[in-house]
N, C-alpha and C positions, 0 to 999 in steps of 0.2 A: 323425288321420290324414291326411294329405294330399287334397288334388284328388281326387276320387271317378273314378273309367273305368265308362265303359258297362256292362260285366260287374257292377263292382258296384252299380251302380243298381239292372240289372235283378234280381241276386239279394235287393239290399236288400228292393224291392217283394212279391218271393217269403216270405221269410221273414214281415216285416213283416203280412199274412194283412190286409190293411184293410178296413175295413166298408163294401163297397163295391155295392150294387146297380143294376141295371138290367135291365129288361122285368120288373121285377114278385121277380128271385131274386140270394142273393145271388153276388158273382164269390169264388171259393177260389183263382182266380190270373192275374191283371191283365195278367201278359207272356205266356199263353197262351190270352188268351178274345181274340174277334174286335172285339170293342168298343174295345179296350183296348192289343192288341200291337202294334202297329202305328206309335202316335202313340208308345209308349214305348221303342222300337224307336231312335226320332226322337230321342225329347229322351235316349236311349244315346247318340245320335251326339255330340249338343253334351258331351256329359263325355268322350266319349274326343277331340275339338278342341280340348278345352282341352290334351292332353297331345299335339296334334299341334303345334300352336303354344302352346307352352308362354312362348315372349318375348312375345306379346299378349293372354297369356291367363292364366298365373297372375302371382302376386305373392308375395315372404317372409311368411308370418305373423307380426305383432312380436309374440306370444308362444309360440309352437315351434318358430317356425325354417319350418315346412314349405313347399312351397307350395301355394297354398291360389286358390282363382275371382277373378280382380279383380274381380269385379263386388261383392265384400266389400268391397272398400279405402275407407279413410276418408282423402278426397283431398284433400291439404295443398297443391296447386300447380297453377298449371293444365295442368301437363305428367299429371300424375293424372288430371284429370276429361276430357284431350284421348285418353290411353291407355286409364281404361276405356271410354269413348265408340266408341274401337277393336275390344273386348272385344265389347262390345253387338251392333256393328254384324257383327264375326266370325257368331257367334250368330243373330240374325236374317238373314241375307244363305240361310244355309243352308238355311230354310223358304221365303224369299223374301218372309220378312213374316209367313204366314200363321200365325206361332205368338204368338198377344198376348201369353201366360203363362208366357213359357218363365223358366225360375227367377232369372236374373237380375232381374227386376222387382224381385220381391217382395225379394231380397236389397237392393237401395241403399232400398228399408223399411226393413228391420229395422235397415240399417246408420244409417239416421239418431237411427233412434228411440234404438240406444244412445252414440250421440254424446250425445244430447241426453237425458240417464241423470237429467239434475234435473230437467226437466220435472214427470217421471214420479215423483218423491220430492213434489210438491204434491198429492199422491195417497195419499199415507205415512196406513198402517193396522195398530194394534193391532202397534206392532215390524218391521210389513214394510216394507222398501226395497224400491220398485218401480220404484225405477230400477238400482240392481241387480238386477235379475230379469233388466227388458230387457238389461242388459250383458250378463249370464253368456248368458243363451239368444244374443244375435247370437254371441257366441263358439264355443257348442254347437253351431251352424248351420253358421258358416261354419268352424271342425277339419273338420267330419264330409261341409259340402257336401254339405245334404238339398237337399232339392226342396222345396219351402215353396206351397199355395197361398191365397189368404185368400178371408174373406168379411164384407163389411162392409153391405151393408143388409138390412132386415125387408119377410119376406112381403109382399107389393101385397094388403092386404088391404079396409079402404079408406080412402083418399092423403089423403084429407079430415083423417082425423086422428091425433093421436098417439098412442102406443103404449099407452097407458094408460085413454086416451078409446073403444081400439078394443070389440065388443060382444061377442069371446072375447079379450080383451089375456093371454092364457097363449099363444097362438097366439104372440109374436116369442119369439126365444130369453132365456130371462132369468134373474136369479139366484130359486134359490128358496131355497135352505139356503147358510148359513157356520159354521162354526166350525174350530177351530183347527189342522185340517190344509189348510182350502181350503173352493172355493168349491162349486157343485152347481146344475148348468144344465139349465134345460128350456125345450122349445121351436126356434121353426125361424130358419134365415137360409139369407140369400141370397147371393150368387152362385158355386160357389168351381171356377173353371175350372180345370181339367189336376187338378180334383181327386181324380178317380181313378189317379194314377198319381203322386200324389205322398207324401212321405214324414211332413210334420205340413202342421196349418193352424193358420194366425193366425184368431181374429174381431176384428178392430175395428171404430172405428164407421164412417159415411160421411166419405165424403171431403168429402160437399156437403150433403148433409141435418142437419140440425140438432134437437136434442132440449132439449126442457126440464127446469127439476127436478121434473118429476112424470114424467119416463121414466128415475127411476136408474135403478131395477129391470132399465135394456133397457142399459143404458149401462156397457159394459165393452169390456178386451182381456186376450185370453189369448192362449195356446198351449196344440197339444193334439196325439198323439200320430193317424193316420188310425185307427188300431186300439184306440182307448180304449172303452173299453165304456161302453155309453149313448148310443153318437155313431153318426150313421150315412150317407152318402153318396148320394145319391138319383142318379143321373145318367140325364138326360135319352136319347134315344133316338139311334144310333150315325147319324152322316152317312159313315164307313168300309163299305161294302156289303158288302166283303170281296172287291172286284173290283181287279185286278190294275192297277198305278200306269200302267200308257198308257192303262188307259179311265179313270183316275179318277187322276191323278199330284198332286193337294193332298188330296183329301178321303180317301183309301186313305195318307195317312202322316201327316196335320198334324192329323187331328180329335181338340181338345184336351180335348170332352166338360165339361161345363159340370153342376155336381151344385145338389142342393139339398141341405144339411147338418141332420140333426138331430138334437136332443139330447134323451134320456129320464134326469133324473137326473142326469145325466154329473160325476164330481167332477172338479177344475181343482185339483191342488197348487200351495201358493201363491205355491209359487217359480215357479209359467209365469203368472200372474198381472200382469197388469202396467197396469190400472186395474179399478174395480170401485165403479160407485153415485156416477157423479159424471157427471153429461153435461154440467158447464162446460169439464170436463177434455179431453173425447170430444171437446168441437167445436170445442176450440183445437189439437188433437194433429197433424194434418195439416200446417199453417202453421206453426205454432210451432217446431215440430222439423225444419222442412226439409223432410220424408219429400217432401210433393208436390214438393217443386223436384227430389228424385232421381229420384226416381220418371216424373217430365213428362221428364226428361233420358233415359233410357233407352224412354221411348216414343215420343221425339220423333226417337233414331237408328233402333229400330224402323221407326217409320212412313218412314223417308225410304228404306230399306231394300225395303219395296213397294213405296215408291213407283220406285224402281229399276226392281224385275223387271217390276209391269203396266206402264211403260216400256216395259223391252227384249216384251216379248208384243206389244203393237200393234206395235210399227216390226217385227216379222217379220212381224207379221201383213200389214199394207200391202205387206211389201215379197212377202209369199208369192202376192198374186195381183194385183200388178203396179198398187196405186191410189193409187202417192204422188204421180201427177201432178196429182192432182184436188184444188183447193183445200181446198175444204172439208177431207179427208182432214188437207193437213196440219197445217190449222186445231185442230184438235183434237189430233191431236199436239202442237201444242207444244203446250194446254192442260195438257198432262202435264211435257211439260219445265219451265215453267214453275214447274209446282208443284215438280219435283227441285229445281229451285236455289231458289224462295221457301224451302223447306225448308232448305238447305243454311243461307241464309242465317241464320235464325233460331237451328242447331246455334251457327255460329260467331261469331256474336254475342253469344250467353247464354255460351259457353266461355269468348270472351276478354275479356267485360265481368263477371268473375265476381270472386267478395271471398270473403273465409273471415269465415263466420260467427261467433257468439257463443260454437260450442260447437267451434270452431278449423280446421270443416272447412271447403274451399276450394267454394262453392255457385255455380251456375249463377245467371245474370241471368233472374229470370225473368222478367219483361215476354218476352224474343222466346218463350220456350216454354210461355207462358203464352198468347198469340195464336195460335201454331199448335197446341196444342191444342182452341180454340174454331175454329179454319178449317179443319182436316183431316179430322174428321167429317164436314164436308159434298162435301167435294175429292173424297173417298174416294169417294160418290155418281155423280161425276159423274164417274170411272177408271171404274167399272163400267160404266157408263152409255156411253161412246164402248166401251170393247169390244163392248157389244152392237149400239152403231149401227155399227163398222166390220165388227165377225164378221157383221151380217144373216144371214141364210137357210143362209148357211155354220156356224151356227152352231148349226140344228135339225139340219139332215142329214150328220150327225157317223155314219160307221158303228163299230163294236167291231174291236177287236185280229183277233177272234174270225172276223167275216168276212173281214177278210185272208188270214186262214189257210186258210177255206174254199177245195175244191180246184172247187165249183160257183164262183163269184162270187165269189173274188179277185183273181183277174184285173181282173172290170169297177171291182173296187175302186180297183188300181191306177189304171188307164187314166181312172176318170172324176171320181175323185176329186182329183187331181193340178193343180198351180196352177203360177202364172206361172217359177217358180222352186223350186220341190219337188214330186220324184216325192208319189202320190197316198198313200202311208202315210208319211211326214214330213206332209207338208200337214191331212193328219188329226191326227196326234198334237200338233204346234200348236194345231189347234184344240181341240181337246181338254180343253186345257193351258186355255185362256182359257174356255172353256165351263167349266169346275171355280171358274175367278172369278168370273165371271159368272153362271153361268145355275143353275148345280149348288144343290143342299140347303147344299152348303159353303160354296160362294160365297157365297149369301144371310145364309148366319149368318155369315162375316165382313162384310156392311152392316151388319146389325143391330149385329153388335159393334163396332163402328168411330163406327157413329153414337152409343152408348150408353155409350163405353167410361170415359168419365172422370161419368156421369151426363145428368141428362136436358139436350140441347144448347140448350132453351129455360132452361131455370133455368143454369144456367153460362153464357149471354147475357146473363142476371140478374147475380146475382155477379158478374161479371169487368166489366159495365158500373160496377157500384156503386163495385170495388175498384182504377177506374183513375181515374190520376190526373187530372180533369179542366181542374182549376182555372187552369193552362200556359195551354192555347187558349184559355179563356174571356180572360184577361187578356189574351192577343196582340191578340185582337177589338177588346177597350175599348179597349188602347192605339193600338193604330189609327182609333177612333172618336175617341182624345181626340185626336189627332194633326187628326184631318182637321177637327174643329170649329176646333181653333187654328188652322189657317193660312187658312178661310174665315173668318176675321173676326166669326162668325154669331154671335148674342147668344141663349145659349139659351132658350129660354121656358121659364118653370114653369105650370103647371099652378095 
């Protein structure tokens, strides 16, 4: 079938009746439940957007000839990469970059895995071709335009020990049995963002945390439908409090939800299995398939849209209360402007320095993308801080829509909440948006989410340090010192 519409996406969620839990109860219909219905509508709008802008968001399937989502494309040229990034940007701008796990994120990773089918064949066993499994699954998801979530990490029990060393080694998701038909999985995995309103979930190894051979029982990769018997998605409390979008402009639309995934002897057929019992292959998956590069390409495009949106909020706040002449205000706004241009530069270099990888895909230059994903988690905290500083008490004293509707105090709100260039109603609406970015539960979840998007920033920085090619810069200094020594004519003093 071709790319889905929003109505088809919502109808599928109803029919699937996935194993979703919140507040201790199973959700019968996520499209009607107050914790999920609004964000499900927002995702449906993304699917509809594909059909509103087909030239920018769809491409022709190489197997069926149908028009499918451009986020699935196996890019062969730089033009393909740029077109795909423009598609990412269309979706990201729709939410102001506030949906970190829109479906295009996982689509890029399964595309990379499918292209690198030969990598997964290293783990073939019992006559099962794991590479073929990955390839077929990618085509299945692409042709049905499914929404996927994923789960990568083990529960935070004792972070100083490997999984097989835990006091209760059965807590983390692990293979309990294998037979001729498939594997059986029990235990828990974190953290399936958007899990409540997706069709399927992929269990994959961590992009950052490495395992040893002792953790082979926990080392696996597979896909399953979210209504699979023996699986449960246990969602955190919702930050959509049922308020209108005027009061909670972001939380009432884009709260993605985050879920713990629990397996209880869940059966996964072999055709859905990509890795099993091999920590070494798991450790190498993301880098050697280049999935992490394509995923980061999507993330930086999303972060660019998020920076555009937050900068727009900041500039409107400055104008609303007439503080544009203050030097410290301009300085803070300029920080975000520089961040925006920096992100653009990272993307430009990544795309224009792209090259064809060994799997035949045009792959972005990872160096600028890797630098951006190291830097932005810290920068976003600063953007939020700038909004708080510029908003000051205006982010504390913000009436609700009902205050403006009140016959008794509505006129007071219009009068006393006005700004230099906005009436009271318009200024409060703007400030409620700023509050939902920087102050609310939704906003604080965004800050935490961005900070840990790819993993612990400290660990990431250490990996980045180890990966970075340091030799040219060390040699540059050594060459300089050698030239200085020769020019001076000084004879080296030996110990």
